N, CA, C and O atoms as a Maestro MAE file, in Angstrom:
{
 s_m_m2io_version
 :::
 2.0.0
}

f_m_ct {
 s_m_title
 :::
 protein
 m_atom[284] {
  # First column is atom index #
  i_m_mmod_type
  r_m_x_coord
  r_m_y_coord
  r_m_z_coord
  i_m_residue_number
  s_m_chain_name
  s_m_pdb_residue_name
  s_m_pdb_atom_name
  i_m_atomic_number
  :::
  1 25 6.900 -108.835 114.969 1 A "MET " " N  " 7
  2 3 5.497 -108.618 114.728 1 A "MET " " CA " 6
  3 2 5.212 -108.685 113.235 1 A "MET " " C  " 6
  4 15 5.878 -108.018 112.444 1 A "MET " " O  " 8
  5 25 4.247 -109.471 112.855 2 A "HIS " " N  " 7
  6 3 3.890 -109.665 111.450 2 A "HIS " " CA " 6
  7 2 2.780 -108.699 111.058 2 A "HIS " " C  " 6
  8 15 1.733 -108.654 111.705 2 A "HIS " " O  " 8
  9 25 3.009 -107.928 109.998 3 A "THR " " N  " 7
  10 3 1.950 -107.045 109.508 3 A "THR " " CA " 6
  11 2 1.326 -107.672 108.265 3 A "THR " " C  " 6
  12 15 2.039 -108.192 107.406 3 A "THR " " O  " 8
  13 25 0.004 -107.624 108.169 4 A "PRO " " N  " 7
  14 3 -0.651 -108.232 107.003 4 A "PRO " " CA " 6
  15 2 -0.370 -107.430 105.739 4 A "PRO " " C  " 6
  16 15 -0.094 -106.233 105.809 4 A "PRO " " O  " 8
  17 25 -0.440 -108.092 104.576 5 A "PRO " " N  " 7
  18 3 -0.287 -107.348 103.323 5 A "PRO " " CA " 6
  19 2 -1.344 -106.244 103.243 5 A "PRO " " C  " 6
  20 15 -2.478 -106.423 103.685 5 A "PRO " " O  " 8
  21 25 -0.955 -105.104 102.673 6 A "LEU " " N  " 7
  22 3 -1.839 -103.952 102.599 6 A "LEU " " CA " 6
  23 2 -2.354 -103.782 101.172 6 A "LEU " " C  " 6
  24 15 -1.578 -103.768 100.216 6 A "LEU " " O  " 8
  25 25 -3.669 -103.652 101.043 7 A "ILE " " N  " 7
  26 3 -4.319 -103.457 99.752 7 A "ILE " " CA " 6
  27 2 -4.922 -102.062 99.713 7 A "ILE " " C  " 6
  28 15 -5.624 -101.651 100.637 7 A "ILE " " O  " 8
  29 25 -4.643 -101.339 98.636 8 A "LEU " " N  " 7
  30 3 -5.260 -100.033 98.406 8 A "LEU " " CA " 6
  31 2 -6.372 -100.234 97.391 8 A "LEU " " C  " 6
  32 15 -6.133 -100.692 96.274 8 A "LEU " " O  " 8
  33 25 -7.583 -99.890 97.787 9 A "LEU " " N  " 7
  34 3 -8.752 -100.002 96.930 9 A "LEU " " CA " 6
  35 2 -9.142 -98.607 96.464 9 A "LEU " " C  " 6
  36 15 -9.505 -97.760 97.281 9 A "LEU " " O  " 8
  37 25 -9.071 -98.357 95.155 10 A "VAL " " N  " 7
  38 3 -9.382 -97.041 94.601 10 A "VAL " " CA " 6
  39 2 -10.564 -97.190 93.652 10 A "VAL " " C  " 6
  40 15 -10.426 -97.738 92.558 10 A "VAL " " O  " 8
  41 25 -11.725 -96.702 94.075 11 A "ASP " " N  " 7
  42 3 -12.946 -96.822 93.288 11 A "ASP " " CA " 6
  43 2 -13.942 -95.796 93.796 11 A "ASP " " C  " 6
  44 15 -13.934 -95.458 94.979 11 A "ASP " " O  " 8
  45 25 -14.799 -95.297 92.917 12 A "ASP " " N  " 7
  46 3 -15.800 -94.319 93.324 12 A "ASP " " CA " 6
  47 2 -17.156 -94.953 93.642 12 A "ASP " " C  " 6
  48 15 -18.124 -94.237 93.898 12 A "ASP " " O  " 8
  49 25 -17.236 -96.262 93.630 13 A "ASP " " N  " 7
  50 3 -18.486 -96.988 93.885 13 A "ASP " " CA " 6
  51 2 -18.482 -97.551 95.312 13 A "ASP " " C  " 6
  52 15 -17.642 -98.387 95.646 13 A "ASP " " O  " 8
  53 25 -19.401 -97.102 96.138 14 A "SER " " N  " 7
  54 3 -19.434 -97.531 97.539 14 A "SER " " CA " 6
  55 2 -19.729 -99.019 97.691 14 A "SER " " C  " 6
  56 15 -19.267 -99.636 98.651 14 A "SER " " O  " 8
  57 25 -20.484 -99.611 96.770 15 A "GLN " " N  " 7
  58 3 -20.760 -101.048 96.836 15 A "GLN " " CA " 6
  59 2 -19.490 -101.860 96.613 15 A "GLN " " C  " 6
  60 15 -19.288 -102.896 97.247 15 A "GLN " " O  " 8
  61 25 -18.647 -101.390 95.721 16 A "ILE " " N  " 7
  62 3 -17.364 -102.067 95.476 16 A "ILE " " CA " 6
  63 2 -16.502 -101.970 96.734 16 A "ILE " " C  " 6
  64 15 -15.896 -102.959 97.147 16 A "ILE " " O  " 8
  65 25 -16.444 -100.800 97.337 17 A "HIS " " N  " 7
  66 3 -15.688 -100.625 98.581 17 A "HIS " " CA " 6
  67 2 -16.178 -101.593 99.649 17 A "HIS " " C  " 6
  68 15 -15.380 -102.291 100.275 17 A "HIS " " O  " 8
  69 25 -17.478 -101.635 99.854 18 A "ASP " " N  " 7
  70 3 -18.045 -102.497 100.894 18 A "ASP " " CA " 6
  71 2 -17.731 -103.962 100.632 18 A "ASP " " C  " 6
  72 15 -17.303 -104.680 101.536 18 A "ASP " " O  " 8
  73 25 -17.943 -104.407 99.401 19 A "LEU " " N  " 7
  74 3 -17.725 -105.811 99.050 19 A "LEU " " CA " 6
  75 2 -16.270 -106.229 99.236 19 A "LEU " " C  " 6
  76 15 -15.975 -107.172 99.970 19 A "LEU " " O  " 8
  77 25 -15.371 -105.525 98.570 20 A "TYR " " N  " 7
  78 3 -13.965 -105.916 98.626 20 A "TYR " " CA " 6
  79 2 -13.350 -105.714 100.006 20 A "TYR " " C  " 6
  80 15 -12.574 -106.552 100.465 20 A "TYR " " O  " 8
  81 25 -13.685 -104.619 100.668 21 A "SER " " N  " 7
  82 3 -13.139 -104.384 102.007 21 A "SER " " CA " 6
  83 2 -13.523 -105.513 102.955 21 A "SER " " C  " 6
  84 15 -12.686 -106.022 103.701 21 A "SER " " O  " 8
  85 25 -14.777 -105.894 102.920 22 A "THR " " N  " 7
  86 3 -15.253 -106.973 103.790 22 A "THR " " CA " 6
  87 2 -14.518 -108.269 103.508 22 A "THR " " C  " 6
  88 15 -14.044 -108.931 104.431 22 A "THR " " O  " 8
  89 25 -14.420 -108.633 102.247 23 A "ILE " " N  " 7
  90 3 -13.753 -109.891 101.871 23 A "ILE " " CA " 6
  91 2 -12.283 -109.875 102.269 23 A "ILE " " C  " 6
  92 15 -11.791 -110.832 102.868 23 A "ILE " " O  " 8
  93 25 -11.584 -108.802 101.944 24 A "PHE " " N  " 7
  94 3 -10.154 -108.735 102.252 24 A "PHE " " CA " 6
  95 2 -9.896 -108.732 103.760 24 A "PHE " " C  " 6
  96 15 -9.014 -109.446 104.239 24 A "PHE " " O  " 8
  97 25 -10.649 -107.943 104.498 25 A "LYS " " N  " 7
  98 3 -10.451 -107.872 105.947 25 A "LYS " " CA " 6
  99 2 -10.740 -109.206 106.620 25 A "LYS " " C  " 6
  100 15 -10.027 -109.603 107.542 25 A "LYS " " O  " 8
  101 25 -11.773 -109.896 106.170 26 A "ARG " " N  " 7
  102 3 -12.095 -111.219 106.727 26 A "ARG " " CA " 6
  103 2 -10.981 -112.230 106.474 26 A "ARG " " C  " 6
  104 15 -10.843 -113.212 107.204 26 A "ARG " " O  " 8
  105 25 -10.192 -111.982 105.437 27 A "ASN " " N  " 7
  106 3 -9.111 -112.899 105.096 27 A "ASN " " CA " 6
  107 2 -7.748 -112.400 105.558 27 A "ASN " " C  " 6
  108 15 -6.714 -112.881 105.095 27 A "ASN " " O  " 8
  109 25 -7.751 -111.437 106.469 28 A "GLY " " N  " 7
  110 3 -6.516 -111.032 107.128 28 A "GLY " " CA " 6
  111 2 -5.693 -109.966 106.443 28 A "GLY " " C  " 6
  112 15 -4.551 -109.730 106.838 28 A "GLY " " O  " 8
  113 25 -6.235 -109.313 105.427 29 A "PHE " " N  " 7
  114 3 -5.504 -108.259 104.741 29 A "PHE " " CA " 6
  115 2 -5.812 -106.909 105.376 29 A "PHE " " C  " 6
  116 15 -6.895 -106.701 105.923 29 A "PHE " " O  " 8
  117 25 -4.855 -106.000 105.299 30 A "GLY " " N  " 7
  118 3 -5.111 -104.619 105.663 30 A "GLY " " CA " 6
  119 2 -5.674 -103.911 104.437 30 A "GLY " " C  " 6
  120 15 -5.256 -104.192 103.314 30 A "GLY " " O  " 8
  121 25 -6.598 -103.013 104.636 31 A "VAL " " N  " 7
  122 3 -7.229 -102.311 103.511 31 A "VAL " " CA " 6
  123 2 -7.231 -100.810 103.785 31 A "VAL " " C  " 6
  124 15 -7.626 -100.365 104.863 31 A "VAL " " O  " 8
  125 25 -6.788 -100.042 102.804 32 A "VAL " " N  " 7
  126 3 -6.960 -98.595 102.813 32 A "VAL " " CA " 6
  127 2 -7.766 -98.250 101.565 32 A "VAL " " C  " 6
  128 15 -7.658 -98.920 100.538 32 A "VAL " " O  " 8
  129 25 -8.572 -97.201 101.666 33 A "GLU " " N  " 7
  130 3 -9.499 -96.898 100.584 33 A "GLU " " CA " 6
  131 2 -9.368 -95.461 100.108 33 A "GLU " " C  " 6
  132 15 -9.077 -94.551 100.885 33 A "GLU " " O  " 8
  133 25 -9.591 -95.278 98.804 34 A "ALA " " N  " 7
  134 3 -9.634 -93.954 98.198 34 A "ALA " " CA " 6
  135 2 -10.813 -93.938 97.228 34 A "ALA " " C  " 6
  136 15 -11.216 -94.975 96.701 34 A "ALA " " O  " 8
  137 25 -11.355 -92.742 97.004 35 A "TRP " " N  " 7
  138 3 -12.560 -92.604 96.185 35 A "TRP " " CA " 6
  139 2 -12.290 -92.018 94.806 35 A "TRP " " C  " 6
  140 15 -13.208 -91.917 93.992 35 A "TRP " " O  " 8
  141 25 -11.053 -91.632 94.530 36 A "ASN " " N  " 7
  142 3 -10.679 -91.144 93.195 36 A "ASN " " CA " 6
  143 2 -9.167 -91.288 93.051 36 A "ASN " " C  " 6
  144 15 -8.461 -91.572 94.018 36 A "ASN " " O  " 8
  145 25 -8.690 -91.088 91.841 37 A "GLY " " N  " 7
  146 3 -7.280 -91.284 91.574 37 A "GLY " " CA " 6
  147 2 -6.358 -90.323 92.295 37 A "GLY " " C  " 6
  148 15 -5.254 -90.700 92.687 37 A "GLY " " O  " 8
  149 25 -6.791 -89.095 92.474 38 A "GLU " " N  " 7
  150 3 -5.951 -88.117 93.167 38 A "GLU " " CA " 6
  151 2 -5.719 -88.529 94.621 38 A "GLU " " C  " 6
  152 15 -4.593 -88.509 95.120 38 A "GLU " " O  " 8
  153 25 -6.800 -88.896 95.277 39 A "GLU " " N  " 7
  154 3 -6.704 -89.370 96.661 39 A "GLU " " CA " 6
  155 2 -5.905 -90.677 96.723 39 A "GLU " " C  " 6
  156 15 -5.083 -90.871 97.618 39 A "GLU " " O  " 8
  157 25 -6.159 -91.562 95.766 40 A "GLY " " N  " 7
  158 3 -5.444 -92.837 95.712 40 A "GLY " " CA " 6
  159 2 -3.952 -92.660 95.547 40 A "GLY " " C  " 6
  160 15 -3.164 -93.370 96.171 40 A "GLY " " O  " 8
  161 25 -3.559 -91.713 94.707 41 A "LEU " " N  " 7
  162 3 -2.134 -91.449 94.476 41 A "LEU " " CA " 6
  163 2 -1.459 -90.986 95.763 41 A "LEU " " C  " 6
  164 15 -0.366 -91.448 96.092 41 A "LEU " " O  " 8
  165 25 -2.100 -90.083 96.485 42 A "LYS " " N  " 7
  166 3 -1.532 -89.596 97.746 42 A "LYS " " CA " 6
  167 2 -1.378 -90.740 98.751 42 A "LYS " " C  " 6
  168 15 -0.348 -90.855 99.415 42 A "LYS " " O  " 8
  169 25 -2.391 -91.570 98.857 43 A "ILE " " N  " 7
  170 3 -2.337 -92.690 99.799 43 A "ILE " " CA " 6
  171 2 -1.277 -93.699 99.370 43 A "ILE " " C  " 6
  172 15 -0.541 -94.221 100.208 43 A "ILE " " O  " 8
  173 25 -1.196 -93.975 98.081 44 A "ALA " " N  " 7
  174 3 -0.208 -94.938 97.583 44 A "ALA " " CA " 6
  175 2 1.218 -94.486 97.879 44 A "ALA " " C  " 6
  176 15 2.066 -95.291 98.261 44 A "ALA " " O  " 8
  177 25 1.472 -93.204 97.702 45 A "MET " " N  " 7
  178 3 2.819 -92.677 97.955 45 A "MET " " CA " 6
  179 2 3.171 -92.736 99.438 45 A "MET " " C  " 6
  180 15 4.326 -92.966 99.796 45 A "MET " " O  " 8
  181 25 2.186 -92.530 100.292 46 A "LYS " " N  " 7
  182 3 2.419 -92.525 101.735 46 A "LYS " " CA " 6
  183 2 2.470 -93.947 102.317 46 A "LYS " " C  " 6
  184 15 3.374 -94.273 103.086 46 A "LYS " " O  " 8
  185 25 1.513 -94.776 101.952 47 A "GLU " " N  " 7
  186 3 1.346 -96.094 102.574 47 A "GLU " " CA " 6
  187 2 2.152 -97.217 101.913 47 A "GLU " " C  " 6
  188 15 2.431 -98.229 102.557 47 A "GLU " " O  " 8
  189 25 2.525 -97.060 100.657 48 A "LYS " " N  " 7
  190 3 3.271 -98.086 99.916 48 A "LYS " " CA " 6
  191 2 2.575 -99.459 100.000 48 A "LYS " " C  " 6
  192 15 3.147 -100.413 100.528 48 A "LYS " " O  " 8
  193 25 1.340 -99.552 99.478 49 A "PRO " " N  " 7
  194 3 0.592 -100.808 99.582 49 A "PRO " " CA " 6
  195 2 1.251 -101.926 98.780 49 A "PRO " " C  " 6
  196 15 2.017 -101.679 97.848 49 A "PRO " " O  " 8
  197 25 0.933 -103.156 99.164 50 A "ASP " " N  " 7
  198 3 1.444 -104.327 98.455 50 A "ASP " " CA " 6
  199 2 0.688 -104.574 97.149 50 A "ASP " " C  " 6
  200 15 1.228 -105.144 96.201 50 A "ASP " " O  " 8
  201 25 -0.568 -104.135 97.119 51 A "LEU " " N  " 7
  202 3 -1.425 -104.332 95.948 51 A "LEU " " CA " 6
  203 2 -2.367 -103.155 95.832 51 A "LEU " " C  " 6
  204 15 -2.874 -102.658 96.837 51 A "LEU " " O  " 8
  205 25 -2.607 -102.699 94.592 52 A "ILE " " N  " 7
  206 3 -3.570 -101.627 94.354 52 A "ILE " " CA " 6
  207 2 -4.638 -102.148 93.401 52 A "ILE " " C  " 6
  208 15 -4.327 -102.610 92.303 52 A "ILE " " O  " 8
  209 25 -5.899 -102.072 93.825 53 A "LEU " " N  " 7
  210 3 -7.033 -102.359 92.950 53 A "LEU " " CA " 6
  211 2 -7.571 -101.012 92.499 53 A "LEU " " C  " 6
  212 15 -8.013 -100.203 93.314 53 A "LEU " " O  " 8
  213 25 -7.528 -100.778 91.202 54 A "LEU " " N  " 7
  214 3 -7.740 -99.443 90.661 54 A "LEU " " CA " 6
  215 2 -8.813 -99.454 89.585 54 A "LEU " " C  " 6
  216 15 -8.676 -100.130 88.566 54 A "LEU " " O  " 8
  217 25 -9.883 -98.699 89.818 55 A "ASP " " N  " 7
  218 3 -10.932 -98.512 88.821 55 A "ASP " " CA " 6
  219 2 -10.402 -97.572 87.746 55 A "ASP " " C  " 6
  220 15 -9.577 -96.703 88.028 55 A "ASP " " O  " 8
  221 25 -10.871 -97.744 86.523 56 A "VAL " " N  " 7
  222 3 -10.398 -96.888 85.438 56 A "VAL " " CA " 6
  223 2 -11.208 -95.595 85.362 56 A "VAL " " C  " 6
  224 15 -10.631 -94.515 85.232 56 A "VAL " " O  " 8
  225 25 -12.534 -95.691 85.441 57 A "MET " " N  " 7
  226 3 -13.392 -94.515 85.276 57 A "MET " " CA " 6
  227 2 -13.800 -93.966 86.640 57 A "MET " " C  " 6
  228 15 -14.638 -94.542 87.334 57 A "MET " " O  " 8
  229 25 -13.182 -92.828 87.012 58 A "MET " " N  " 7
  230 3 -13.465 -92.170 88.291 58 A "MET " " CA " 6
  231 2 -13.394 -90.665 88.099 58 A "MET " " C  " 6
  232 15 -12.786 -90.186 87.142 58 A "MET " " O  " 8
  233 25 -14.021 -89.909 89.016 59 A "PRO " " N  " 7
  234 3 -13.932 -88.448 88.936 59 A "PRO " " CA " 6
  235 2 -12.567 -87.941 89.419 59 A "PRO " " C  " 6
  236 15 -11.787 -88.687 90.011 59 A "PRO " " O  " 8
  237 25 -12.305 -86.696 89.162 60 A "ILE " " N  " 7
  238 3 -11.112 -85.945 89.563 60 A "ILE " " CA " 6
  239 2 -9.857 -86.442 88.837 60 A "ILE " " C  " 6
  240 15 -9.262 -85.692 88.064 60 A "ILE " " O  " 8
  241 25 -9.449 -87.686 89.073 61 A "MET " " N  " 7
  242 3 -8.331 -88.285 88.337 61 A "MET " " CA " 6
  243 2 -8.722 -89.726 88.047 61 A "MET " " C  " 6
  244 15 -9.018 -90.488 88.966 61 A "MET " " O  " 8
  245 25 -8.723 -90.104 86.759 62 A "ASP " " N  " 7
  246 3 -9.111 -91.472 86.433 62 A "ASP " " CA " 6
  247 2 -7.978 -92.455 86.736 62 A "ASP " " C  " 6
  248 15 -6.846 -92.057 87.012 62 A "ASP " " O  " 8
  249 25 -8.306 -93.728 86.678 63 A "GLY " " N  " 7
  250 3 -7.345 -94.769 87.028 63 A "GLY " " CA " 6
  251 2 -6.136 -94.826 86.118 63 A "GLY " " C  " 6
  252 15 -5.030 -95.124 86.568 63 A "GLY " " O  " 8
  253 25 -6.338 -94.543 84.840 64 A "THR " " N  " 7
  254 3 -5.218 -94.570 83.896 64 A "THR " " CA " 6
  255 2 -4.200 -93.490 84.244 64 A "THR " " C  " 6
  256 15 -2.995 -93.740 84.240 64 A "THR " " O  " 8
  257 25 -4.686 -92.296 84.544 65 A "LYS " " N  " 7
  258 3 -3.765 -91.199 84.905 65 A "LYS " " CA " 6
  259 2 -3.053 -91.523 86.218 65 A "LYS " " C  " 6
  260 15 -1.856 -91.271 86.361 65 A "LYS " " O  " 8
  261 25 -3.792 -92.079 87.169 66 A "MET " " N  " 7
  262 3 -3.157 -92.455 88.442 66 A "MET " " CA " 6
  263 2 -2.057 -93.485 88.210 66 A "MET " " C  " 6
  264 15 -0.963 -93.374 88.762 66 A "MET " " O  " 8
  265 25 -2.359 -94.482 87.393 67 A "PHE " " N  " 7
  266 3 -1.378 -95.521 87.079 67 A "PHE " " CA " 6
  267 2 -0.117 -94.909 86.463 67 A "PHE " " C  " 6
  268 15 1.000 -95.245 86.855 67 A "PHE " " O  " 8
  269 25 -0.305 -94.021 85.511 68 A "LEU " " N  " 7
  270 3 0.843 -93.397 84.855 68 A "LEU " " CA " 6
  271 2 1.658 -92.536 85.824 68 A "LEU " " C  " 6
  272 15 2.885 -92.492 85.737 68 A "LEU " " O  " 8
  273 25 0.976 -91.855 86.743 69 A "GLU " " N  " 7
  274 3 1.674 -91.063 87.758 69 A "GLU " " CA " 6
  275 2 2.483 -91.956 88.699 69 A "GLU " " C  " 6
  276 15 3.596 -91.602 89.088 69 A "GLU " " O  " 8
  277 25 1.929 -93.108 89.064 70 A "LEU " " N  " 7
  278 3 2.636 -94.036 89.938 70 A "LEU " " CA " 6
  279 2 3.855 -94.638 89.256 70 A "LEU " " C  " 6
  280 15 4.894 -94.857 89.878 70 A "LEU " " O  " 8
  281 25 3.704 -94.896 87.976 71 A "LYS " " N  " 7
  282 3 4.758 -95.538 87.209 71 A "LYS " " CA " 6
  283 2 5.998 -94.683 87.229 71 A "LYS " " C  " 6
  284 15 7.011 -95.051 86.634 71 A "LYS " " O  " 8
  :::
 }
 m_bond[283] {
  # First column is bond index #
  i_m_from
  i_m_to
  i_m_order
  :::
  1 1 2 1
  2 2 3 1
  3 3 4 2
  4 3 5 1
  5 5 6 1
  6 6 7 1
  7 7 8 2
  8 7 9 1
  9 9 10 1
  10 10 11 1
  11 11 12 2
  12 11 13 1
  13 13 14 1
  14 14 15 1
  15 15 16 2
  16 15 17 1
  17 17 18 1
  18 18 19 1
  19 19 20 2
  20 19 21 1
  21 21 22 1
  22 22 23 1
  23 23 24 2
  24 23 25 1
  25 25 26 1
  26 26 27 1
  27 27 28 2
  28 27 29 1
  29 29 30 1
  30 30 31 1
  31 31 32 2
  32 31 33 1
  33 33 34 1
  34 34 35 1
  35 35 36 2
  36 35 37 1
  37 37 38 1
  38 38 39 1
  39 39 40 2
  40 39 41 1
  41 41 42 1
  42 42 43 1
  43 43 44 2
  44 43 45 1
  45 45 46 1
  46 46 47 1
  47 47 48 2
  48 47 49 1
  49 49 50 1
  50 50 51 1
  51 51 52 2
  52 51 53 1
  53 53 54 1
  54 54 55 1
  55 55 56 2
  56 55 57 1
  57 57 58 1
  58 58 59 1
  59 59 60 2
  60 59 61 1
  61 61 62 1
  62 62 63 1
  63 63 64 2
  64 63 65 1
  65 65 66 1
  66 66 67 1
  67 67 68 2
  68 67 69 1
  69 69 70 1
  70 70 71 1
  71 71 72 2
  72 71 73 1
  73 73 74 1
  74 74 75 1
  75 75 76 2
  76 75 77 1
  77 77 78 1
  78 78 79 1
  79 79 80 2
  80 79 81 1
  81 81 82 1
  82 82 83 1
  83 83 84 2
  84 83 85 1
  85 85 86 1
  86 86 87 1
  87 87 88 2
  88 87 89 1
  89 89 90 1
  90 90 91 1
  91 91 92 2
  92 91 93 1
  93 93 94 1
  94 94 95 1
  95 95 96 2
  96 95 97 1
  97 97 98 1
  98 98 99 1
  99 99 100 2
  100 99 101 1
  101 101 102 1
  102 102 103 1
  103 103 104 2
  104 103 105 1
  105 105 106 1
  106 106 107 1
  107 107 108 2
  108 107 109 1
  109 109 110 1
  110 110 111 1
  111 111 112 2
  112 111 113 1
  113 113 114 1
  114 114 115 1
  115 115 116 2
  116 115 117 1
  117 117 118 1
  118 118 119 1
  119 119 120 2
  120 119 121 1
  121 121 122 1
  122 122 123 1
  123 123 124 2
  124 123 125 1
  125 125 126 1
  126 126 127 1
  127 127 128 2
  128 127 129 1
  129 129 130 1
  130 130 131 1
  131 131 132 2
  132 131 133 1
  133 133 134 1
  134 134 135 1
  135 135 136 2
  136 135 137 1
  137 137 138 1
  138 138 139 1
  139 139 140 2
  140 139 141 1
  141 141 142 1
  142 142 143 1
  143 143 144 2
  144 143 145 1
  145 145 146 1
  146 146 147 1
  147 147 148 2
  148 147 149 1
  149 149 150 1
  150 150 151 1
  151 151 152 2
  152 151 153 1
  153 153 154 1
  154 154 155 1
  155 155 156 2
  156 155 157 1
  157 157 158 1
  158 158 159 1
  159 159 160 2
  160 159 161 1
  161 161 162 1
  162 162 163 1
  163 163 164 2
  164 163 165 1
  165 165 166 1
  166 166 167 1
  167 167 168 2
  168 167 169 1
  169 169 170 1
  170 170 171 1
  171 171 172 2
  172 171 173 1
  173 173 174 1
  174 174 175 1
  175 175 176 2
  176 175 177 1
  177 177 178 1
  178 178 179 1
  179 179 180 2
  180 179 181 1
  181 181 182 1
  182 182 183 1
  183 183 184 2
  184 183 185 1
  185 185 186 1
  186 186 187 1
  187 187 188 2
  188 187 189 1
  189 189 190 1
  190 190 191 1
  191 191 192 2
  192 191 193 1
  193 193 194 1
  194 194 195 1
  195 195 196 2
  196 195 197 1
  197 197 198 1
  198 198 199 1
  199 199 200 2
  200 199 201 1
  201 201 202 1
  202 202 203 1
  203 203 204 2
  204 203 205 1
  205 205 206 1
  206 206 207 1
  207 207 208 2
  208 207 209 1
  209 209 210 1
  210 210 211 1
  211 211 212 2
  212 211 213 1
  213 213 214 1
  214 214 215 1
  215 215 216 2
  216 215 217 1
  217 217 218 1
  218 218 219 1
  219 219 220 2
  220 219 221 1
  221 221 222 1
  222 222 223 1
  223 223 224 2
  224 223 225 1
  225 225 226 1
  226 226 227 1
  227 227 228 2
  228 227 229 1
  229 229 230 1
  230 230 231 1
  231 231 232 2
  232 231 233 1
  233 233 234 1
  234 234 235 1
  235 235 236 2
  236 235 237 1
  237 237 238 1
  238 238 239 1
  239 239 240 2
  240 239 241 1
  241 241 242 1
  242 242 243 1
  243 243 244 2
  244 243 245 1
  245 245 246 1
  246 246 247 1
  247 247 248 2
  248 247 249 1
  249 249 250 1
  250 250 251 1
  251 251 252 2
  252 251 253 1
  253 253 254 1
  254 254 255 1
  255 255 256 2
  256 255 257 1
  257 257 258 1
  258 258 259 1
  259 259 260 2
  260 259 261 1
  261 261 262 1
  262 262 263 1
  263 263 264 2
  264 263 265 1
  265 265 266 1
  266 266 267 1
  267 267 268 2
  268 267 269 1
  269 269 270 1
  270 270 271 1
  271 271 272 2
  272 271 273 1
  273 273 274 1
  274 274 275 1
  275 275 276 2
  276 275 277 1
  277 277 278 1
  278 278 279 1
  279 279 280 2
  280 279 281 1
  281 281 282 1
  282 282 283 1
  283 283 284 2
  :::
 }
}
């Protein structure tokens, strides 16, 4: 069974979520979403996505801190 590549989208803007999720899903990718860096970090550690799209300016934990924690 083939599983599609998984993309983690981390952004606090709902329009960005809607746009990218729609495009990626239509093209056969799996998408998981987070609304801040703290939530994104938890999902990234659990799901092990193939690609992470990460906004820099977000509440709770910004993208730079999330990136450094993942590193």
